C-alpha angles and dihedrals in degrees: 000000000000114000092234092050090050091052092049090049090051091047089050092051091049091050091050091050091047090050090049089052091051092058099049118096113194116202120188111208141152122285100252091054092064099043118113089256094045127087094264101090095045093045092047093051094046095047095045089056089062105031106050086224143107111255111202120190117200118196112218107179118272129337099277091046088062092067093046090052093049092048089052094050096040122181091340092066119129090224119111094176131021112206122184109045117124138207092275087065106032097088091054090043092052091049091059089069088221095115131078126213114264097217093212129124102197128186102239135187097221128137088230132055113258121215103148111136095196106040131052123201119234099176144350141199146158124266114237141158111255119209140159121290112252094023124112108292120198118215099214143014088259091051089051092049090051093051133078092238112137116225140182119217136178130247111262091213094062105018132061094212088052090052090044091057090052090054092044092055092043094047094046099039107025110179091010092059096100091050090052091050091051089055093043094050095083091052092059113095093182144338115232128201092237146014098257094059092047095049090047092054091051092050089050089057096249090130140018094237144003135213105252137117140301085243096058095089087060088066092057091043098047103029098035105020086234120139096180096104124078137179114229116236110223124207096222090059133250128277114240128227122206110188117208145185128214137191116243108235093220094055115136091207102053094155092052090047090052090048090053094050091051090046090050090069096049127097092256091066101027096051089060094056104075096054101032105034092026094222135112112274118243088229114032108234119242091257092054125226120330121263109272096045090090088066093063123107115257111214113233090214126036114205121200133153119211113255089255094050091046091051092048092048099045103083097046091044091049091051092052090049094049093046093050095047094045094061 
């Protein structure tokens, strides 16, 4: 083959590979998002219809593990978007300097006002303990701690529900949080790295209840026509979770990343959320919420720390938790 021809073939291959790179959007998210029953497949199909690109989801453990991974990889990360952090993590995420502003001012259906310039919500919910209908149901975290009910929770260092429970206890009990944890310690069968493992153990009968969401019973009702699971309503209120996505500042496909964030708030993405992620959508789809959602408990009191308060509270709350569980 002629030298010049060889060079032009190589140049052509390089151009093709560069073009291929330009059209790949890499989204880091938590494991349950990308399962076959999660929102991932539906979202991927819908976005790829509009973007002329290849959307690649990469599962990286549970929500809190996403931030750890990004901090480890730094600006050289392959991620263009990180999807699955929540407001307990956004202050720390912003401080890394690894995220760019989204530049959008969306009209959201959230119970709280949203002014964050770096992170956009895609869904929200309330943490709750989910147990079996007809079994003993405590009416507060204190009531649970005083009972013999066996529970599974998630690790706050790797899991956003685990961290949410820490904030729930701290917000509701303040200075008495460590005393509550000491009394709750003997109720805890095990602490799992992520939500999926914990929920699986509960379904296998390894515990009476699991830390999850008020929306979890809707899954059993809608997907399995099973009304045997209930979320317990607690008197002190329920801590909220607002799940967000952010654009990685070092992305080499910023326009594609922007396109994805805008797409995330459209019906094509949001309508998948209630029956795949089993949460409330950040923008209620035109058809409203699916039948079955009206059966869910509605917390009287919504608890939520600002991202700054959550960040300031986290280390002390984690220390109390570790001390109580180590005894």
